DRENMARFI-391077 format. One line per 4 residues: number of its first residue (from 0); for each residue y, x, z of N, C-alpha, C, CB. Coordinates in steps of 0.2 Angstrom, whole numbers, padded with zeros to 4 digits. Atoms other than C-alpha are relative to their C-alpha. Last residue first. Glycine has a CB too. Layout:
NUM = Y:X:Z:Y:X:Z:Y:X:Z:Y:X:Z | ...
REM end
This chain:
68 = -0005:-0003:0001:0441:0003:-0037:0001:0007:0003:0005:-0005:0001 | -0005:0000:-0007:0423:-0002:-0037:0007:0006:-0003:-0005:0004:0008 | 0001:-0004:-0007:0415:-0006:-0054:0005:-0001:0003:-0001:0007:-0001 | -0007:0003:-0003:0413:-0023:-0061:-0001:0007:0004:0000:-0008:0005
64 = 0001:-0001:-0007:0399:-0019:-0074:0009:-0002:0004:-0003:0009:0002 | 0001:0005:-0003:0399:-0025:-0091:0001:-0002:0008:-0005:-0001:-0002 | 0004:0003:0000:0394:-0010:-0101:0000:-0007:0004:-0004:0005:0002 | 0002:0001:0006:0411:-0005:-0106:-0006:-0002:0002:0001:0005:-0003
60 = -0007:0005:0002:0418:-0007:-0088:-0003:-0002:-0008:0011:0007:0000 | 0001:0005:-0001:0404:0003:-0082:0003:-0005:-0003:-0001:0000:0004 | 0007:0003:-0001:0405:0018:-0092:-0001:-0006:0001:-0003:0002:0004 | -0002:0004:0006:0426:0018:-0090:-0008:-0003:-0003:0003:0007:-0007
56 = -0004:0007:0001:0422:0019:-0073:0000:-0002:-0006:0007:-0001:0002 | 0005:0006:0000:0407:0033:-0076:0005:-0007:0003:-0007:0003:0006 | 0001:0003:-0006:0420:0044:-0086:-0005:-0005:0002:0005:-0004:0002 | -0005:0005:-0003:0415:0045:-0103:-0001:0001:0008:-0002:-0007:-0001
52 = -0006:-0002:-0003:0404:0060:-0111:0006:-0003:0003:0002:0002:-0005 | -0006:-0001:0002:0396:0051:-0123:0004:0001:0003:0002:-0003:-0002 | 0000:-0003:0004:0377:0056:-0118:0006:-0001:-0004:-0005:-0002:-0002 | 0003:-0007:0001:0379:0055:-0099:-0002:0005:-0007:-0007:-0001:0002
48 = -0004:-0005:-0005:0393:0042:-0096:-0004:0006:-0003:0000:-0001:0010 | -0009:-0002:0005:0390:0030:-0112:0002:0008:0005:0009:-0010:0003 | 0000:-0005:0007:0370:0034:-0106:0005:0000:-0005:-0006:-0003:-0006 | 0006:-0010:0000:0371:0030:-0086:0001:0004:-0009:-0015:-0003:0000
44 = -0005:-0001:-0003:0381:0013:-0092:0000:0006:0002:0000:-0003:0004 | -0007:0000:0004:0370:0006:-0102:0006:0007:0001:0005:-0007:0002 | 0001:-0003:0005:0357:0009:-0089:0003:0000:-0004:-0003:-0001:-0001 | -0001:-0005:-0003:0368:0000:-0077:-0004:0007:-0004:-0002:-0001:0007
40 = -0008:-0002:0001:0371:-0013:-0089:0000:0008:0004:0008:-0008:0005 | 0000:-0003:0008:0350:-0015:-0091:0009:0001:0001:-0003:-0006:-0009 | 0000:-0009:0000:0352:-0013:-0071:-0003:0001:-0008:-0007:0004:0007 | -0005:-0006:-0003:0363:-0028:-0069:-0003:0005:-0003:0000:0000:0007
36 = -0004:0000:0005:0353:-0040:-0083:0007:0006:0006:0003:-0009:-0003 | 0001:-0003:0008:0337:-0037:-0075:0008:0001:-0001:-0003:-0006:-0006 | 0003:-0007:-0001:0343:-0042:-0056:-0002:0006:-0008:-0008:-0003:0005 | -0007:-0004:-0004:0352:-0056:-0063:-0003:0007:0000:0003:-0003:0010
32 = -0005:-0001:0006:0335:-0060:-0072:0007:0003:0001:0001:-0006:-0003 | 0002:-0005:0004:0326:-0059:-0055:0005:0000:-0006:-0007:0000:-0002 | -0003:-0008:-0005:0341:-0070:-0046:-0005:0004:-0004:0000:0001:0012 | -0010:0000:0003:0338:-0085:-0062:0003:0008:0004:0008:-0011:0008
28 = -0002:-0004:0006:0319:-0083:-0060:0005:0001:0000:-0001:-0003:-0006 | -0001:0007:0007:0320:-0087:-0042:0000:0003:-0006:0008:-0005:0000 | -0006:0002:0001:0316:-0072:-0030:-0002:-0005:-0005:0004:0004:-0002 | -0001:-0002:0005:0298:-0067:-0021:0007:-0004:-0003:-0006:-0001:-0002
24 = -0009:-0004:-0002:0298:-0076:-0004:0002:0004:-0005:0000:0006:0008 | -0007:0002:0004:0285:-0091:-0009:0007:0005:0001:0001:-0010:0003 | -0004:0007:-0003:0273:-0085:0004:0005:0000:-0002:0001:-0001:0007 | 0000:0002:-0007:0273:-0068:-0001:-0001:-0005:0003:0002:0001:0001
20 = -0007:0002:-0003:0272:-0068:-0021:-0004:-0002:0009:0004:-0008:-0005 | 0003:0004:-0006:0262:-0059:-0033:0005:0000:0007:-0006:0003:0002 | 0000:-0003:-0004:0268:-0057:-0051:-0001:-0002:0007:0005:0002:0000 | 0005:-0002:-0001:0260:-0070:-0065:0001:0005:0008:-0002:0003:-0006
16 = 0005:0006:-0002:0274:-0081:-0064:-0007:0002:0001:-0001:-0005:-0005 | -0001:0000:-0005:0286:-0067:-0068:-0004:-0005:0004:0007:0000:0000 | 0000:-0009:-0005:0277:-0058:-0082:0003:-0002:0009:0009:0008:-0005 | 0008:-0002:0000:0274:-0076:-0088:0000:0006:0003:-0004:0000:-0006
12 = 0003:0006:-0005:0293:-0082:-0087:-0006:0001:0003:-0001:-0005:-0003 | -0002:-0002:-0007:0299:-0063:-0094:-0004:-0007:0004:0011:0000:0000 | 0003:-0008:-0003:0287:-0067:-0108:0000:0002:0006:0004:0005:-0003 | 0005:0001:-0002:0293:-0086:-0113:-0005:0006:0005:-0003:-0002:-0006
8 = -0001:0003:-0005:0311:-0078:-0112:-0006:-0003:0002:0005:-0003:0000 | 0001:-0001:-0009:0307:-0068:-0122:0001:-0001:0004:0001:0003:0002 | -0003:0002:-0006:0299:-0076:-0136:0000:0002:0007:-0001:-0006:0000 | 0000:0002:-0005:0294:-0064:-0150:0002:-0004:0006:0000:0004:0001
4 = -0006:-0003:-0005:0299:-0064:-0167:-0002:-0002:0007:0009:-0004:-0002 | -0001:0002:-0002:0284:-0064:-0180:0004:0002:0008:-0005:-0002:-0003 | 0002:-0004:-0007:0285:-0051:-0192:0002:-0008:0006:0008:0009:0003 | -0003:-0002:-0005:0286:-0059:-0210:0000:0002:0007:0001:-0003:0000
0 = 0000:0008:-0007:0274:-0060:-0222:0003:0004:0007:-0010:-0004:0003
REM end
């Protein structure tokens, strides 16, 4: 029997819809997804820096971040 692959987009939408909002003050789903993607990229950069011994700048470039000059 094949394992069912979860629908991550639907799960993310459900989690987002369940978040309490303050008079519609919560961010849009696209803003939330953008923040999540940035957080994950920063985590990848930190792992490459710490475990891989890379410079922070090189790790950020490889993780897809736009490091400051």
